[in-house]
C-alpha positions in Angstrom: 96.9 105.7 100.9 100.3 105.8 102.8 101.1 109.4 100.7 97.5 110.6 101.8 98.4 109.8 105.2 102.2 111.4 105.0 100.7 114.6 103.7 98.5 114.6 106.1 100.4 114.8 109.1 102.8 117.5 107.4 99.6 119.6 108.2 99.1 121.0 111.8 95.3 120.9 112.3 94.7 117.2 110.4 97.9 116.5 112.6 95.8 117.6 115.8 92.1 115.9 114.5 94.3 112.6 113.5 95.9 112.3 117.4 92.8 113.6 118.8 91.3 110.3 116.7 94.0 108.2 118.0 93.3 108.8 121.8 89.6 108.4 121.2 90.6 105.1 120.2 92.9 104.4 123.0 90.6 105.2 125.4 87.4 103.0 123.8 90.0 99.8 123.5 90.7 100.6 127.7 86.9 100.6 127.9 86.7 97.5 126.6 88.5 95.7 129.0 87.1 97.4 132.0 84.7 94.9 133.5 80.8 95.9 135.3 80.8 96.1 138.8 79.5 92.4 140.3 79.7 90.6 137.2 80.9 87.0 136.9 83.2 87.3 133.9 84.4 83.9 134.1 80.9 82.4 134.0 79.8 84.4 130.7 83.4 83.9 129.2 82.7 79.7 129.7 79.4 80.3 128.4 80.2 82.5 125.4 82.8 79.2 124.8 79.4 77.1 124.8 77.8 78.6 122.3 78.2 77.1 118.7 75.6 79.8 117.4 77.6 82.4 114.7 75.1 84.9 115.6 76.8 85.3 119.3 80.5 85.7 117.3 78.6 88.1 114.9 78.0 90.2 118.1 80.8 89.8 119.5 82.7 91.0 116.3 80.9 94.1 116.4 81.8 94.7 119.6 85.5 93.9 119.9 85.0 91.7 122.0 83.7 93.6 124.7 80.6 91.3 124.8 81.7 87.9 125.6 84.4 89.9 128.4 81.1 91.2 129.4 83.1 95.0 130.2 80.9 98.2 130.2 81.2 98.4 126.8 79.0 94.9 126.3 76.8 96.4 124.2 79.1 98.8 122.2 77.3 101.0 119.6 74.5 98.8 118.4 71.6 100.2 120.4 72.9 103.3 118.2 73.2 101.7 115.2 69.9 100.0 115.6 68.4 103.3 116.9 69.8 105.0 113.2 68.3 102.2 110.9 64.7 103.0 112.7 64.7 106.5 112.3 65.5 106.1 108.6 62.5 104.2 108.4 60.5 106.5 110.6 61.7 109.3 108.6 59.6 107.6 105.3 56.3 106.7 107.5 55.8 109.4 109.3 55.0 113.0 107.7 56.3 115.5 110.6 60.3 113.3 110.7 60.3 114.0 106.5 59.6 117.5 106.8 62.0 117.6 109.9 64.6 115.7 107.6 63.8 118.5 104.5 64.6 121.5 106.7 68.0 121.2 106.5 70.6 121.5 108.7 68.5 122.5 111.5 65.8 119.5 110.5 68.8 117.0 110.6 70.0 118.4 113.9 66.5 117.8 115.6 66.6 114.0 114.1 70.2 113.5 115.7 68.7 114.7 118.7 65.8 112.1 118.9 68.1 109.4 117.8 70.2 109.5 120.8 67.6 109.4 123.0 66.2 106.1 121.2 69.6 104.9 121.7 69.7 105.7 125.6 66.2 103.5 125.2 67.0 100.8 123.5 70.6 100.6 125.5 68.2 100.4 128.5 65.9 98.2 127.3 69.0 95.8 126.3 70.2 95.9 129.5 67.3 95.2 131.7 66.7 92.1 129.3 70.8 91.0 129.6 70.8 91.4 133.3 67.8 89.2 134.1 68.1 86.7 131.5 72.0 86.1 132.6 71.5 87.2 136.3 69.0 84.8 137.1 71.5 81.7 135.5 74.7 83.2 137.7 76.2 85.4 135.6 75.8 87.8 139.0 76.4 86.3 142.3 73.8 87.0 144.9 71.5 89.0 142.4 69.8 91.5 143.9 68.0 94.9 142.9 71.1 97.0 143.6 73.4 94.5 142.0 70.7 94.5 138.6 70.4 98.0 139.1 74.2 98.4 138.5 74.3 96.1 135.8 71.8 98.3 133.9 73.1 101.7 134.7 76.9 100.6 133.7 75.7 98.7 130.5 73.2 101.9 129.3 75.8 104.6 130.4 78.4 102.3 128.4 76.5 102.6 125.5 75.7 106.1 125.9 79.6 106.9 126.6 80.6 105.1 123.3 77.8 107.1 121.1 79.0 110.5 122.7 82.7 109.5 121.6 81.8 108.7 118.1 80.1 111.7 118.1 83.2 114.2 119.5 85.6 111.9 116.9 83.3 113.5 114.4 83.5 116.8 115.3 87.0 117.1 116.4 88.5 114.2 114.5 88.6 112.7 111.3 86.3 110.3 110.2 82.6 109.2 110.8 82.9 108.6 114.7 80.5 106.1 114.5 81.5 103.8 111.6 85.4 104.4 113.2 84.4 103.0 116.2 82.6 100.1 115.2 85.4 99.5 112.3 88.4 99.7 115.8 86.0 97.0 117.2 86.1 94.4 114.7 89.7 94.9 113.9 90.2 94.2 117.6 89.3 90.7 116.7 91.3 89.9 113.8 94.7 89.4 115.6 93.0 86.6 117.4 91.5 84.6 114.2 94.8 85.0 112.3 96.6 83.0 115.4 93.4 80.4 114.9 93.8 80.4 111.4 97.6 80.1 111.6 97.4 77.2 114.8 94.3 75.2 112.6 96.3 75.3 109.3 99.4 75.6 109.5 101.3 75.3 112.7 102.1 71.4 113.2 101.9 71.0 109.0 104.7 70.3 106.6 106.7 73.1 105.1 105.0 72.5 101.7 101.4 72.1 102.6 101.5 75.1 105.5 102.9 77.3 103.3 100.6 77.0 100.5 98.0 77.0 102.9 98.8 80.3 104.4 99.2 81.4 100.4 95.5 80.4 100.3 94.5 82.3 103.1 96.2 85.3 102.4 94.8 85.3 98.8 91.3 85.2 100.1 92.0 88.1 101.9 93.3 89.8 99.0 90.6 88.8 96.8 88.1 89.8 99.1 89.5 93.4 100.2 90.0 93.9 96.1 86.2 92.9 95.7 85.2 95.1 98.2 86.8 98.2 97.1 85.9 97.5 93.7 82.4 97.5 94.8 82.6 100.8 97.0 84.1 102.9 94.0 81.3 101.3 91.4 79.1 104.0 89.9 76.5 104.6 87.2 76.9 107.9 85.5 73.8 109.1 84.4 74.5 112.4 82.0 71.9 115.3 83.0 72.0 118.4 80.4 70.8 122.0 81.4 68.8 123.7 79.2 70.4 127.3 78.8 68.2 130.2 79.7 68.4 134.3 80.3 68.7 136.0 83.5 68.8 139.6 82.8 71.8 140.1 80.4 73.2 136.8 80.8 72.9 133.9 79.4 73.0 130.9 81.8 73.5 127.1 82.2 74.0 124.5 79.2 76.5 122.9 81.6 76.6 119.4 81.2 76.9 117.2 84.2 75.8 113.7 85.5 74.0 111.6 88.1 76.2 109.4 90.1 74.7 106.4 91.3 76.8 103.8 92.9 76.3 100.2 92.2 76.0 99.1 95.9 73.8 102.0 96.4 72.8 100.3 99.5 76.3 99.8 101.4 76.5 96.9 103.9 73.0 97.8 105.3 71.2 94.7 103.9 73.8 92.2 104.9 73.2 93.2 108.7 69.9 93.7 107.9 70.0 89.9 106.8 72.4 89.0 109.3 70.4 90.0 112.3 67.1 89.0 111.2 68.3 85.2 110.9 70.2 85.6 114.0 67.1 86.3 116.4 65.8 82.9 116.2 69.4 81.7 116.8 70.0 83.9 119.9 66.1 83.0 121.2 67.0 79.1 120.6 70.1 79.1 122.4 68.8 80.4 125.9 66.2 77.6 125.5 69.0 75.3 125.0 68.2 74.1 121.8 70.9 72.9 119.5 71.4 72.2 115.9 70.7 68.6 115.8 67.9 66.4 115.7 64.1 67.5 115.0 62.8 70.1 113.2 63.9 72.5 115.4 67.3 71.6 115.5 67.4 71.2 111.3 66.0 74.8 111.0 68.0 76.1 113.7 71.2 74.7 112.0 70.1 76.1 108.7 69.9 79.4 110.1 73.4 78.8 111.5 76.7 80.4 108.4 78.6 78.2 110.1 76.8 75.1 108.8 76.6 76.1 105.4 79.2 74.7 102.4 79.4 71.6 104.5 79.5 68.8 103.1 78.5 66.4 106.3 74.9 68.3 106.7 74.2 69.2 102.9 70.5 69.6 104.0 71.5 72.5 106.5 72.9 74.7 103.2 69.0 75.5 102.5 69.6 78.2 104.7 72.0 80.1 102.3 69.0 80.8 99.8 66.9 82.4 102.8 69.8 84.4 103.3 70.9 85.6 99.3 67.3 86.4 99.0 67.3 88.8 102.2 70.3 90.7 100.9 68.1 90.8 97.5 65.1 92.1 99.3 66.6 94.6 101.8 69.2 96.0 99.0 65.9 96.8 97.2 64.1 98.6 100.5 66.8 100.2 102.0 67.4 102.0 98.3 63.8 103.2 97.8 63.8 104.8 101.1 66.9 106.6 100.2 66.9 107.5 96.8 63.4 108.6 95.6 63.8 108.8 91.6 60.3 111.2 91.2 61.7 113.3 93.5 65.2 113.4 91.0 62.8 114.0 88.2 61.4 116.9 89.6 64.0 118.5 90.8 65.9 118.5 87.4 62.6 119.2 85.9 62.5 122.5 88.1 66.4 123.4 87.3 65.6 122.8 83.6 67.8 119.9 83.1 67.0 116.8 81.5 68.6 113.5 80.8 70.1 113.2 76.7 67.4 111.4 75.2 65.1 111.4 77.5 61.8 114.0 77.9 61.3 115.4 81.3 59.1 114.5 83.8 57.1 110.8 84.2 59.6 109.5 81.4 62.9 110.6 83.2 61.5 108.8 86.7 60.9 105.5 84.6 64.3 105.7 83.2 65.8 106.0 86.4 63.9 103.4 88.0 64.9 101.1 85.2 68.2 102.1 85.6 68.2 101.9 89.5 66.8 98.2 89.4 69.6 96.7 87.6 72.6 98.5 89.2 70.3 97.2 92.7 71.1 93.8 91.5 74.5 94.0 90.4 75.5 95.1 93.5 73.4 92.8 95.3 75.1 89.9 93.7 78.4 92.0 94.2 77.6 92.3 98.0 76.6 88.4 98.1 80.3 87.2 96.2 82.0 89.3 99.3 80.1 87.7 102.1 80.2 84.2 100.8 83.8 83.8 100.1 84.8 83.3 104.2 81.1 81.8 104.6 81.9 78.8 101.9 85.6 79.0 103.5 84.4 78.6 107.2 81.7 75.6 106.0 84.5 73.5 103.8 87.2 74.1 105.8 86.3 74.8 109.4 88.0 78.1 109.5 85.7 79.4 112.5 86.9 83.3 112.7 84.6 85.9 114.1 85.0 88.6 111.4 83.8 87.8 107.6 82.3 89.5 104.2 80.2 92.2 106.1 83.3 92.9 108.8 85.4 93.2 105.5 82.8 95.5 103.8 82.7 97.9 106.8 86.1 97.9 107.6 87.3 98.9 103.9 84.5 101.2 103.5 85.6 103.2 106.9 89.1 103.9 105.6 88.2 104.8 102.2 85.5 107.0 103.5 87.9 108.3 106.1 91.0 109.0 103.7 89.3 110.9 101.3 88.0 113.3 103.8 91.5 113.4 104.7 92.2 114.3 101.2 89.0 116.9 101.1 90.2 118.7 104.1 93.5 118.9 102.4 92.5 120.1 99.4 90.3 123.4 101.3 93.5 123.9 103.0 95.4 124.3 100.1 92.3 126.9 98.4 91.9 128.9 102.1 96.1 128.9 101.5 96.0 129.9 97.7 93.5 132.7 98.6 94.7 133.9 101.7 97.9 134.9 99.8 
């Protein structure tokens, strides 16, 4: 990784892109500190500190603390992420969008344009809901139409501006801009979390006990990162052979290749979907003043909170873990089913004269792909579950309250690896261009 970056800085074009990306990151972090006009930030900070639900910690980590500070980037790019997911689902459900998706680059540009409009609409809806909900509780002193409009406009504009910055990074910088924005937000909360872990397990302890605790923390983080890297790179390669055919006087084809199927076919999407779905009831019940504790509602709320899982003093809360695992497996199958179509892959192979050795073209190929896909989906889901449960286990067993977890580590490592691959590909393309022009 260090060698790749070292070589990249020697190339002027890539060096300019890296500098541009760095400047945009600085703008993002500065915007995360700018307060919304007319908002009592101390009220929201106190309110946030009283929340025991991990749903708000999850959201705060994704917004880089902007939500907790009620800055102009409080919504971050969460509306864009939601909009992208909605558009992916609609592309499968609506024939017009499906045709647009198949139109190539022009179709993808149209879908991207629609995604932007949906993002602004979602940001506007969320801004209005937050302004009304928190404003009536004291977030906005002397609440009136003008002050409410100012807060809504600031939140909506901030989210739209972050989306624009992400797209500019994609065009003029390195890596996927939206992913980099999300990664930077998550990274910004890690120093505070590390300080919290140090204060809880190391500071004030004996040298032996504190040192052992520090080694355990480092080991857990390193093991999680290694597992994420292995999960991200693991793939099942299905061999494909293309038959020879005559074209004019030449014999073409006959080469061998493979279909690379990633073991973690759905990426981090199943974890985000499962966490978001389980956080919705927590957020709604927190607004009503309900907390984990006695009563059916309090018990259900305790089951939904990841902070309570693996807690030996309240073992009944760990039942929620089973629901969480079931949701991850379900969304792994669901998301893969809408992003990878074995029937379409088998038809394309048949049209191009390709076949899987030992498997007949057509329906047998489709059945074989479905069987292989089913096996690797469950492997990927199990890998995801292991990665996300390692931090949750230590949170529940030892009370290590941190805002980042397996989901955050998956995103950080995935974005870094993808960005490095893009830098390497740009360096490779430049070397090819130099070879052709010499």
